C-alpha positions in Angstrom: 90.8 96.7 174.1 93.0 95.6 177.0 92.5 97.7 180.1 95.1 98.0 182.9 96.7 100.6 185.0 100.4 101.0 185.0 100.7 104.5 186.3 102.1 105.7 183.0 98.8 106.4 181.3 98.0 109.9 180.1 94.8 111.7 181.0 93.4 111.0 177.6 94.1 107.3 177.9 92.4 107.3 181.3 89.4 109.0 179.9 89.3 106.5 177.0 89.3 103.7 179.6 86.5 105.3 181.5 84.3 105.7 178.4 85.1 102.1 177.3 84.1 100.8 180.7 80.8 102.8 180.6 80.1 101.2 177.2 81.0 97.7 178.4 79.0 98.1 181.6 75.9 99.3 179.7 76.2 96.3 177.3 76.6 93.9 180.3 73.6 95.4 182.1 71.4 95.2 178.9 72.5 91.5 178.4 71.7 90.8 182.1 68.2 92.2 181.7 67.7 90.2 178.5 68.9 87.0 180.2 66.6 87.6 183.2 63.7 87.9 180.8 64.8 84.6 179.2 65.0 83.0 182.6 61.5 84.1 183.5 60.1 82.9 180.2 61.8 79.5 180.6 60.6 79.1 184.1 57.1 79.9 183.1 57.4 77.3 180.3 58.5 74.6 182.7 55.5 75.3 184.9 53.1 74.8 182.0 51.2 71.6 182.4 51.7 70.7 178.7 55.5 70.8 179.2 55.8 69.3 182.6 57.1 65.7 182.6 57.8 65.7 178.8 61.1 65.6 176.9 60.5 69.2 176.2 60.9 70.0 179.9 64.3 68.4 179.9 65.4 70.5 177.0 64.0 73.7 178.5 65.9 72.9 181.8 69.1 72.6 179.8 68.6 75.9 178.2 67.7 77.4 181.6 70.9 76.1 183.0 72.8 77.9 180.2 70.9 81.1 181.0 71.8 80.8 184.7 75.4 80.3 183.9 75.5 83.4 181.7 73.8 85.4 184.4 76.6 84.4 186.8 79.2 85.4 184.3 77.6 88.7 183.7 77.3 89.4 187.4 81.0 88.8 187.9 81.9 90.9 184.9 79.9 93.8 186.4 81.7 93.3 189.7 85.1 93.3 187.9 84.3 96.7 186.3 83.4 98.1 189.7 86.6 96.8 191.3 88.6 98.3 188.5 86.9 101.7 189.0 88.2 101.8 192.6 91.7 102.0 191.2 90.9 104.1 188.2 89.5 107.0 190.4 92.7 108.1 192.0 94.5 108.0 188.6 91.7 110.2 187.1 92.2 112.6 190.1 95.9 113.0 189.3 95.7 113.4 185.5 92.2 114.5 184.3 90.5 117.8 184.6 87.0 117.9 186.2 85.6 119.2 182.8 87.0 116.2 181.0 85.6 113.8 183.6 82.2 115.5 183.4 82.2 115.2 179.6 83.3 111.6 179.7 80.4 110.6 182.0 77.9 112.9 180.3 77.2 115.2 183.2 74.6 117.9 182.6 76.2 121.4 182.4 73.8 122.7 185.0 75.0 120.0 187.5 78.7 120.7 187.1 79.0 123.8 189.4 76.5 123.2 192.2 77.0 123.6 195.9 77.2 119.8 196.2 79.9 119.6 193.6 81.9 122.4 195.3 81.5 120.7 198.7 81.8 117.0 197.8 83.2 116.8 194.2 86.9 116.9 194.9 87.5 113.3 193.7 86.4 111.4 190.7 84.9 108.7 192.9 82.8 111.2 194.7 81.5 112.6 191.4 80.7 109.1 190.1 79.5 107.2 193.2 78.4 109.8 195.8 77.0 112.7 193.8 75.9 110.2 191.1 76.5 112.7 188.2 76.8 110.1 185.4 74.1 111.0 182.8 72.8 113.5 185.3 70.3 115.1 182.8 68.4 111.8 182.7 66.2 111.5 185.8 65.5 107.8 185.2 66.6 105.4 188.0 67.3 102.5 185.6 70.8 101.1 186.3 71.6 101.2 182.6 71.5 105.0 182.8 74.3 105.1 185.4 76.1 101.9 184.7 79.4 102.8 186.4 77.7 103.6 189.6 75.9 100.3 189.5 79.1 98.4 188.8 80.7 100.1 191.8 77.7 99.3 194.1 77.8 95.6 193.0 81.6 95.4 193.7 81.0 97.0 197.1 78.2 94.5 197.9 80.4 91.6 196.7 83.2 92.8 199.0 80.8 93.2 201.9 79.6 89.6 201.5 82.9 87.9 200.9 85.4 89.9 203.0 85.2 89.1 206.7 87.2 92.2 207.7 84.8 94.5 205.9 81.9 92.6 207.4 83.3 93.3 210.8 84.0 97.0 210.1 80.5 97.6 208.8 78.9 95.7 211.8 81.0 97.7 214.3 80.2 101.1 212.6 76.5 100.3 212.3 76.4 99.1 215.9 78.0 102.3 217.1 75.7 104.5 215.0 72.6 102.6 216.2 73.7 102.5 219.9 74.5 98.8 220.0 71.4 97.5 218.3 73.3 94.7 216.5 74.9 93.3 219.6 78.4 91.7 219.8 80.0 90.9 216.5 79.9 87.2 215.6 82.1 86.1 212.7 79.8 84.5 210.1 80.8 81.8 207.7 81.1 82.7 204.0 77.8 81.0 203.0 75.9 82.9 205.7 77.4 86.2 204.5 76.5 85.4 200.9 73.0 84.4 201.8 72.5 87.4 204.1 71.1 85.3 206.9 71.9 82.3 209.1 72.1 79.0 207.2 
């Protein structure tokens, strides 16, 4: 299914996109968990004295490189879904009822008309990413339970690390909130922003 926003989509088409993205995100997160398990097993195998220095170690390292590559691909696919959701939210607000949105993200009926929803639930993005009402009946914190929220968080973190303007805005706001605790803003190179520390 090709997903794009043209502005001509109906509410039903937007809901189908949202549901499709949830399914894709869940599959990506499950695949990511599986590949992380594979990576851990392969690293443990490399550390095994019987494997170290043998031709088997070289083969295991090749397989490990493939796993690492797939993990990078999965991470960027997750980020891409999160970036798309930023643009999907306003379209949902224009064309989709709150009930249809709640149904699409499997919001518990008891959570649909609360004080928090009345106060902060005026936008689809607030329902999804602030109130966190996706699969709200499930109280598990596993990211696979709320995959859209996780994709959005990863997209935000990616922007925070790669966008120098956003880096500056966050620094200045945090500095104001914490009474200058972070000092004067110093533009950081991309590699430092990605690492989260001075290189």
